[in-house]
C-alpha positions in Angstrom: -30.2 -32.4 26.0 -29.5 -29.5 28.3 -27.1 -31.6 30.4 -25.2 -32.5 27.2 -24.9 -28.8 26.3 -23.6 -28.0 29.8 -21.0 -30.8 29.6 -19.8 -29.5 26.2 -19.5 -26.0 27.5 -17.5 -27.2 30.6 -15.1 -29.1 28.3 -14.6 -26.0 26.1 -14.0 -23.9 29.2 -11.2 -26.1 30.5 -7.7 -24.7 30.1 -4.3 -26.0 31.1 -3.4 -25.2 34.7 -0.2 -23.4 33.7 -2.1 -21.2 31.3 -4.7 -20.4 33.9 -2.0 -19.4 36.4 0.0 -17.4 33.9 -3.1 -15.4 32.9 -4.3 -14.8 36.4 -1.2 -14.3 38.5 2.3 -12.9 38.1 3.8 -16.3 37.2 4.9 -17.1 33.6 4.0 -20.5 32.2 7.4 -21.8 32.9 7.3 -20.6 36.5 3.8 -22.0 36.8 5.0 -25.4 35.7 7.7 -25.3 38.4 5.4 -24.4 41.3 2.9 -27.1 40.1 5.7 -29.7 40.2 6.7 -28.4 43.7 3.2 -29.2 45.0 2.4 -25.6 45.7 -0.8 -25.6 43.7 -4.2 -27.1 44.7 -7.6 -27.4 43.1 -10.6 -27.6 45.3 -8.4 -28.4 48.2 -6.4 -31.2 46.5 -2.7 -30.7 45.6 -1.9 -31.4 42.0 1.5 -32.0 40.4 0.4 -33.2 37.0 1.4 -30.6 34.4 -1.4 -31.8 32.1 -4.1 -30.9 34.6 -6.9 -28.7 33.2 -9.2 -26.4 35.2 -12.2 -24.2 34.6 -13.0 -20.7 36.0 -15.4 -22.4 38.5 -12.6 -24.4 40.2 -11.0 -23.2 43.5 -7.4 -22.8 42.6 -4.8 -21.8 45.2 -1.0 -21.2 45.1 0.1 -22.1 48.6 -2.8 -20.6 50.5 -3.6 -17.7 48.1 -6.8 -18.1 46.0 -6.2 -17.4 42.3 -9.4 -16.0 40.8 -10.2 -16.2 37.2 -10.4 -13.0 35.3 -12.4 -13.6 32.2 -10.8 -10.7 30.5 -7.4 -12.3 31.0 -8.2 -15.7 29.7 -6.4 -15.3 26.4 -3.0 -16.1 24.8 -0.9 -13.9 22.6 2.1 -15.1 20.6 4.8 -13.4 18.6 5.7 -14.8 15.2 8.7 -13.7 13.2 7.2 -13.9 9.8 9.6 -14.5 6.9 9.2 -13.2 3.4 7.2 -15.4 1.2 4.4 -16.3 3.6 0.8 -15.0 3.5 -1.0 -13.9 6.7 -4.1 -15.9 5.9 -5.6 -19.3 6.7 -5.3 -20.6 3.2 -4.5 -19.4 -0.3 -6.3 -20.4 -3.5 -3.0 -20.3 -5.3 -1.4 -22.7 -2.9 1.2 -20.3 -1.6 2.6 -20.8 1.8 0.9 -19.2 4.8 2.0 -18.5 8.3 -0.2 -21.3 9.6 1.8 -23.8 7.5 4.7 -22.9 9.7 2.9 -22.4 13.0 1.1 -25.8 12.7 -2.1 -27.1 14.1 -1.4 -25.9 17.6 -2.2 -22.3 16.5 -4.8 -22.9 13.8 -7.5 -21.2 15.8 -5.3 -18.1 16.5 -6.1 -14.9 14.7 -3.5 -12.4 13.4 -3.5 -8.9 14.8 -3.0 -7.0 11.6 -1.1 -8.2 8.6 2.2 -8.1 6.8 2.1 -8.6 3.0 3.8 -11.5 1.2 7.1 -9.7 0.7 7.3 -8.2 4.2 8.7 -9.8 7.3 9.0 -9.4 11.1 6.6 -9.1 14.0 3.1 -10.6 13.7 1.0 -10.9 16.9 -1.7 -13.6 17.1 -4.3 -14.3 19.7 -7.0 -16.8 20.5 -9.2 -14.0 21.7 -11.3 -12.1 19.1 -11.7 -9.2 21.5 -8.0 -8.8 22.0 -7.4 -9.1 18.3 -10.0 -6.4 17.5 -8.8 -4.0 20.2 -5.2 -4.2 19.2 -5.8 -4.2 15.5 -7.8 -0.9 15.7 -5.4 0.6 18.3 -3.0 3.5 17.8 -0.2 1.6 19.4 3.2 2.3 17.8 4.5 0.0 15.1 8.2 0.2 14.3 9.6 -0.7 10.9 12.9 -0.9 9.2 12.8 -0.4 5.4 14.8 0.0 2.3 13.6 2.0 -0.7 15.1 2.3 -4.2 16.1 5.9 -4.2 17.0 8.9 -2.1 14.7 10.2 0.7 14.7 13.9 0.0 13.2 16.9 1.8 9.7 16.4 0.2 9.5 12.9 1.6 10.8 14.0 5.0 8.2 16.9 5.1 5.4 14.4 4.4 6.6 12.1 7.1 6.5 15.1 9.5 3.3 16.7 8.4 1.2 13.8 7.1 -0.2 13.4 3.6 -3.6 13.2 1.9 -3.8 11.6 -1.5 -6.8 11.2 -3.9 -4.8 8.5 -5.7 -2.7 6.3 -3.4 -2.7 3.3 -5.7 1.1 3.3 -6.3 2.4 0.5 -4.0 -1.0 -0.9 -3.4 -2.1 -4.5 -3.9 -3.3 -5.0 -7.5 -6.7 -6.1 -6.3 -7.2 -3.4 -3.7 -10.3 -1.2 -4.1 -8.9 1.5 -1.8 -7.7 4.4 -3.8 -7.6 7.6 -1.7 -5.8 7.6 1.7 -4.9 9.9 4.4 -1.5 9.3 6.0 -1.0 10.6 9.6 2.3 12.2 10.5 4.9 9.6 11.4 5.4 9.3 15.2 9.1 9.3 14.5 11.6 8.5 11.7 15.3 8.1 11.2 17.1 8.1 7.9 19.9 5.5 8.4 21.5 6.0 5.0 20.6 7.7 1.8 22.0 7.9 -1.7 20.8 7.9 -5.3 20.5 4.1 -5.4 18.7 3.4 -2.2 17.9 4.6 1.3 17.4 2.8 4.6 15.0 4.1 7.2 13.6 3.3 10.6 10.1 4.6 11.0 7.4 4.6 13.7 3.7 4.9 12.8 0.5 4.3 14.7 -1.6 2.4 12.2 0.0 0.4 9.3 -3.1 -0.7 7.3 -3.6 -1.3 3.6 0.1 -1.3 2.7 0.4 2.1 4.2 4.2 2.4 3.9 4.4 1.0 0.4 1.7 3.5 -0.7 3.3 6.4 1.1 6.8 6.0 -0.4 5.3 4.8 -3.8 3.7 8.3 -4.1 7.2 9.7 -4.3 8.4 7.1 -6.8 10.2 5.1 -4.2 9.7 1.3 -4.3 10.0 -0.4 -1.0 12.6 -3.1 -1.5 12.7 -4.5 2.0 10.2 -4.1 4.9 10.5 -5.5 8.4 8.3 -4.8 11.4 10.5 -4.7 14.5 7.9 -3.9 17.1 4.1 -3.7 17.7 3.0 -1.9 20.8 6.3 -2.4 22.6 6.4 -6.1 21.8 9.5 -7.0 19.8 11.2 -10.1 18.4 13.7 -10.4 21.3 16.1 -12.3 19.1 13.4 -14.6 17.9 14.6 -16.5 14.8 12.8 -16.1 11.5 9.9 -18.5 11.2 9.7 -19.1 14.9 7.1 -18.1 17.5 7.1 -17.4 21.2 4.6 -16.6 24.0 4.6 -13.1 25.5 6.7 -12.8 28.6 5.4 -11.8 32.0 6.2 -8.1 31.6 4.6 -8.0 28.1 1.4 -9.6 29.4 1.3 -7.2 32.3 1.7 -4.2 29.9 -0.9 -5.6 27.6 -3.4 -6.1 30.3 -2.8 -2.6 31.6 -3.5 -1.3 28.1 -6.6 -3.4 27.6 -8.0 -2.4 30.9 -7.4 1.3 30.4 -8.9 1.0 26.9 -12.1 -0.3 28.4 -12.6 2.8 30.7 
């Protein structure tokens, strides 16, 4: 029985070789595929060229003659999804509405979203197969950048609240109808820019460090401004990079490097 458990664990620990290399070296997955095909990678002294090869953290993996050691804290994947309007950030919906997983497909069914965007919002959603990464980023103060349109003019009262912050006993305007959260404290915005403003509508670009519980919709709702459009452009420096709506991508090499640096510093 114990042997069966060990075998099961070993199978669960196996990951694609290109994923192992990209998470534990400076190579991206695409670059890892190339050096595998070139015969520069060996496992336990044997050169491998099969891109479907899987390894565990106990295998001796080398690129040329350099040993690539597994870092358990790096064995995760993060993807960026450009969420369209009309999709829920949830596994399933009792009402049968479309979710992000309907678009992402089975490949990412075990990935968890790092924060949410409501049904009518769009833009950057990060997802990861690591619960630890999800929790750390979800509760971080990393900057979130949004572009939004509200149905009225952004006057000096709104701008003052963006600069100074806001504390409300009743922040139910703009909230989800089933939300039990009523009072909220809004920290000062990290930055904001009014792109255009008139009596009919205003367009803004804002930077905040949280973004929970429909924060922006509640904030502007307090001033009688309904958010007509809301798009998240960046999360913690990770942007869409021309990613089409409804498509996903892996983090690039630099994004992974910055993420690891942040996660490591966060652990200190």
